[in-house]
C-alpha positions in Angstrom: 205.9 183.5 85.5 202.2 183.0 86.3 200.7 184.9 89.2 199.6 182.7 92.1 196.0 183.6 91.2 196.5 182.4 87.6 198.2 179.2 88.8 195.4 178.5 91.4 192.7 179.1 88.8 194.4 176.6 86.5 194.6 174.0 89.2 191.0 174.4 90.3 189.6 174.4 86.8 191.2 170.9 86.3 189.9 169.4 89.6 186.8 167.3 89.7 185.5 165.5 92.8 186.0 161.7 93.1 183.0 159.9 91.8 182.5 157.3 94.5 179.9 158.1 97.1 179.2 156.1 100.2 176.4 156.3 102.9 177.8 156.5 106.4 176.1 156.5 109.7 176.2 159.8 111.5 178.8 158.4 114.0 181.3 158.0 111.1 180.5 161.0 108.9 182.3 163.8 110.8 185.1 165.3 108.6 183.7 163.8 105.4 182.4 165.8 102.5 178.6 165.7 101.9 177.8 164.5 98.4 174.1 165.6 98.1 171.9 168.2 99.8 169.8 166.9 102.7 166.2 167.7 103.7 164.6 167.4 107.1 162.2 164.5 107.7 160.4 166.3 110.6 159.5 169.7 111.9 161.9 170.9 114.6 160.7 171.2 117.2 158.0 168.7 116.3 155.4 170.3 118.6 155.0 173.7 120.3 157.2 173.3 123.5 158.3 175.2 126.5 161.6 177.1 126.5 161.5 177.3 130.3 160.6 175.4 133.5 157.5 177.1 134.6 153.7 177.2 134.2 151.6 177.1 131.0 148.7 179.5 131.2 145.9 181.1 129.3 146.5 184.9 128.9 142.8 185.4 129.4 143.2 184.1 133.0 146.0 186.5 134.0 144.1 189.7 134.5 146.7 191.1 136.9 150.0 190.1 138.5 149.3 188.0 141.6 146.5 185.9 140.2 146.4 182.4 141.8 145.5 179.5 139.6 145.0 175.8 140.5 147.6 173.5 138.9 145.6 171.0 136.8 148.4 168.9 135.4 152.2 168.2 135.4 153.9 167.9 132.0 157.6 166.8 131.9 159.6 166.6 128.7 158.5 163.6 126.6 154.9 163.7 127.9 152.0 165.2 126.0 149.5 166.8 128.3 145.7 167.3 128.0 144.0 170.5 126.9 144.4 173.2 129.5 141.1 174.0 131.1 140.2 177.7 131.6 141.2 179.1 135.0 144.0 176.6 135.6 147.8 176.4 135.0 149.9 173.4 134.0 153.3 172.7 135.6 155.6 172.4 132.6 159.3 171.7 132.1 161.8 172.8 129.4 161.2 171.0 126.1 157.8 169.6 127.1 154.9 170.1 124.7 152.7 173.0 125.5 149.1 171.8 126.1 146.4 172.9 123.8 144.7 176.1 125.0 147.8 177.6 126.6 149.3 180.6 124.9 152.2 181.5 127.2 154.6 179.9 129.7 155.6 181.9 132.8 159.0 181.0 134.1 159.0 179.5 137.5 161.1 182.3 139.0 158.2 184.6 138.4 155.8 182.3 140.2 155.3 181.1 143.8 153.2 178.5 145.5 149.9 179.7 147.1 147.4 178.0 149.4 145.2 177.0 146.5 147.6 176.8 143.5 150.4 178.8 141.9 150.6 182.6 142.1 151.6 184.2 138.8 153.5 187.4 139.6 153.9 188.4 136.0 151.7 189.6 133.1 152.9 187.4 130.2 152.9 188.4 126.6 151.4 186.2 123.8 153.6 183.2 123.0 156.0 184.1 125.8 158.6 181.2 126.3 156.9 179.0 123.7 159.0 177.6 120.9 156.6 177.0 118.0 156.6 173.7 116.0 159.0 174.0 113.0 160.4 177.4 114.0 164.0 176.0 113.7 163.4 173.6 110.8 160.3 172.9 108.7 159.7 169.4 107.4 161.2 169.1 103.9 163.5 172.1 104.2 167.1 171.8 103.1 169.3 171.7 106.1 172.7 170.8 104.7 174.0 171.8 101.2 176.2 169.5 99.2 179.9 170.2 99.2 180.5 171.0 102.9 182.9 169.2 105.1 180.8 167.9 107.9 181.4 169.4 111.4 180.0 168.3 114.7 177.2 170.9 114.5 176.3 169.6 111.0 176.0 166.0 112.4 173.9 167.3 115.2 171.6 169.1 112.8 171.2 165.9 110.7 170.4 163.9 113.8 167.8 166.5 114.9 166.2 166.2 111.4 165.8 162.5 111.8 168.6 161.4 109.3 170.4 158.3 110.4 173.1 158.4 107.7 174.6 160.8 105.1 176.0 160.3 101.6 179.6 161.4 101.5 182.4 161.2 99.0 185.0 158.6 99.6 188.3 159.7 101.1 190.9 161.1 98.6 193.8 158.7 98.1 197.1 160.5 98.0 200.5 158.9 97.3 203.6 160.8 98.5 207.3 160.3 98.0 210.4 162.5 98.5 213.5 162.9 96.4 217.0 163.8 97.5 220.0 161.6 98.3 220.8 164.1 101.1 217.6 163.2 103.0 218.0 161.2 106.2 215.2 160.0 108.5 215.0 161.3 112.0 216.7 159.0 114.4 219.3 157.9 111.9 222.9 159.2 112.1 223.4 162.4 110.1 226.3 162.1 107.7 228.2 165.3 106.5 226.1 167.1 103.9 222.9 165.4 104.8 219.7 166.8 106.3 216.7 165.3 108.1 213.6 164.8 106.0 211.1 167.2 107.6 209.0 167.5 104.5 207.9 163.9 104.7 206.3 164.4 108.1 204.9 167.9 107.3 203.2 166.8 104.1 201.8 163.7 105.6 200.3 165.7 108.5 198.9 168.3 106.2 197.2 165.8 104.0 195.9 163.7 106.8 194.6 166.9 108.4 192.5 167.5 105.3 191.0 164.0 105.6 193.1 162.2 102.9 194.1 158.6 102.9 197.9 158.9 102.6 200.1 156.2 101.1 203.8 156.9 101.8 206.4 155.6 99.4 209.2 157.1 101.4 212.4 158.6 100.0 213.3 157.8 96.4 216.9 157.6 95.1 217.9 160.7 93.1 217.9 159.1 89.6 215.5 159.0 86.7 214.7 155.2 86.8 213.9 155.2 90.5 211.7 158.3 90.1 209.8 156.9 87.2 209.2 153.6 89.1 207.9 155.6 92.1 205.5 157.5 89.9 204.2 154.3 88.4 203.7 152.7 91.8 202.0 155.8 93.2 199.7 156.1 90.3 198.3 152.5 90.6 195.6 153.2 93.2 195.9 156.9 94.1 193.9 159.9 93.0 196.8 162.3 93.5 200.6 162.1 93.9 202.4 164.8 95.8 206.2 165.0 96.0 208.7 167.5 97.3 212.1 168.3 95.8 213.6 167.7 92.4 211.0 169.9 90.5 213.6 172.4 89.2 215.6 171.9 86.0 219.1 171.1 87.3 221.1 168.0 86.5 220.0 166.4 89.7 216.4 167.2 89.3 214.7 164.1 87.9 211.0 164.7 88.6 210.3 166.8 85.5 211.7 164.2 83.0 210.1 161.4 85.0 206.6 162.9 84.9 207.0 163.7 81.2 207.9 160.1 80.5 205.1 158.6 82.6 202.4 161.2 81.8 202.3 164.9 81.0 203.4 167.9 82.9 202.8 171.6 83.1 205.9 173.1 84.6 205.1 176.4 86.3 207.2 179.2 87.7 204.8 181.0 90.0 205.3 184.6 91.0 205.0 183.9 94.7 207.5 183.8 97.6 208.2 181.4 99.0 207.4 178.6 96.6 208.4 179.6 93.1 208.7 176.1 91.4 205.5 174.0 91.2 205.0 171.1 88.9 201.4 170.0 88.0 200.4 167.3 85.6 199.1 163.7 85.5 200.5 160.2 85.5 199.1 157.5 83.3 197.8 154.2 84.6 195.6 151.4 83.2 192.1 152.8 82.7 192.8 156.3 84.0 195.3 158.7 85.5 196.5 160.2 88.8 197.0 163.9 89.3 200.6 165.0 90.1 201.8 167.9 92.1 205.5 168.5 92.7 206.4 170.9 95.5 209.7 172.7 96.2 212.2 171.1 98.5 212.8 173.9 101.0 210.6 173.2 104.1 208.8 176.5 104.3 208.4 176.7 100.6 206.8 173.2 100.6 204.4 174.0 103.4 203.3 177.5 102.2 202.9 176.3 98.6 200.8 173.4 100.0 198.6 175.7 102.0 198.1 178.2 99.2 198.0 176.0 96.1 197.6 172.3 97.0 195.0 172.6 99.8 192.3 174.1 97.6 193.0 171.6 94.9 192.7 168.7 97.3 189.5 170.2 98.8 188.0 170.5 95.3 188.9 166.8 94.5 187.2 165.9 97.8 184.0 167.6 96.6 184.2 170.7 98.7 182.6 173.7 97.1 184.1 176.6 99.1 187.8 176.3 99.0 188.9 179.9 99.5 190.2 180.8 103.0 188.8 183.8 104.8 191.2 186.8 104.7 191.1 189.5 107.3 192.2 193.1 107.1 194.3 193.8 110.2 196.8 196.5 111.3 200.5 195.7 111.1 202.7 196.2 114.1 205.8 195.5 111.9 207.6 197.2 109.0 208.3 195.3 105.8 210.5 197.6 103.9 212.2 195.4 101.2 209.3 193.7 99.4 209.8 191.2 96.6 208.5 191.7 93.1 206.4 188.6 93.6 203.4 188.1 95.8 204.7 187.3 99.3 203.3 185.1 101.9 204.9 186.3 105.1 204.9 184.3 108.3 203.1 186.3 110.9 201.1 186.2 114.1 198.4 188.2 115.9 199.7 189.8 119.1 197.8 190.5 122.3 196.7 193.9 120.8 194.9 192.1 117.9 197.5 193.4 115.5 199.9 191.5 113.2 203.6 191.0 113.7 205.8 189.8 110.8 208.7 187.4 111.5 212.0 189.1 110.7 213.7 186.3 108.9 211.5 185.1 106.0 214.0 182.6 104.5 212.6 179.5 102.8 214.5 177.2 105.2 213.6 179.0 108.4 211.1 176.4 109.7 211.0 177.9 113.2 209.1 180.8 111.7 206.2 178.5 110.9 206.0 177.5 114.6 206.4 181.1 115.8 203.6 182.3 113.5 199.9 181.6 113.5 199.2 182.7 109.9 200.4 184.5 106.8 200.3 188.1 105.6 199.4 188.0 101.9 201.5 190.9 100.5 201.0 192.2 97.0 204.1 192.4 94.7 206.5 195.2 95.6 204.3 196.6 98.3 206.1 198.2 101.3 204.5 197.7 104.7 204.9 200.3 107.3 203.9 199.9 110.9 200.2 200.9 111.2 199.3 199.9 107.6 196.4 197.5 107.0 197.5 194.1 105.8 195.7 191.0 104.5 196.0 188.2 107.0 195.0 184.5 106.7 195.3 182.2 109.7 196.9 178.8 109.7 193.6 177.5 111.1 191.9 178.5 107.8 194.7 176.9 105.8 194.9 173.6 107.6 191.4 172.4 107.3 
């Protein structure tokens, strides 16, 4: 069996971003992947401006606290004042340009109105409460690197730099279908021996949460012709096909021979728990191919394998550069005394003490553990965990975006 690190390396080495790039207005760019680095068109701030409501002054005029200066002008935000004359102060507001000649702004709380002007009850320092032009961003400076998924703060930064639109990769198109004659849709009667198809809804939500355009082919009958037909239809206009179930080598598992007939397949047994069987390959189509990933059928196995293996592959196809989640070293408040010989991804959560608790039943079908937990403990093969030990923890928040 491959280690999960080896399997992930193979996946990522095969992935290349989609080629199509589109320019979108800032209002539509959030959540998309930036296709090219961006530079600022302006200095930010564009002019020296006040960080406070107060009074712009010349340091040379403030010889001692309590000096009274006549107010020569009023400068609200959006207005450019005139040069500050010696021996005067300018009433100024947050964000307003500092007038030429002023070298400090005294906040209004340190001033008071006098009979002939404003009394400055403070000895200011040079540049006090002045934000210098370009101190945040210099014109021409790179503000956003390529390969990031654009967040609200990235959009705001682009706007502040004068950029009306951004080049982004198009959305990744992913076709999904599910195999198993035992699968029934929620809301339908449940015959003996059948189960409700939770994987359909989990995988759709996971892919949509990553910003993919999902095309759902539904449940496919458990036979080779139907599986081959589903693969052909899914490959027509999708970049990636993701399935769950049927990836083993039993008599009722038809995904492997179907993929081999319609393309090519690397069949992996990965030394990870849950999630051992994973199929990776490609499906032929006119003029190209669609990537294929087949996940295990057990609900927890499918979700964990998606988070650990499929998510970084999808991100790389989308053009994201940094696909590795952050892992934190935290103290365990649980024992784990019967480790597996494979790398384990244990459902866990952070308690009120900031330590990690491990769910007692780590069965691959125990879906309630995914709702109870808020992350995974990444346990090395055969490693016993005693209460108080340091464990490697990754949150679901890292693995779902």
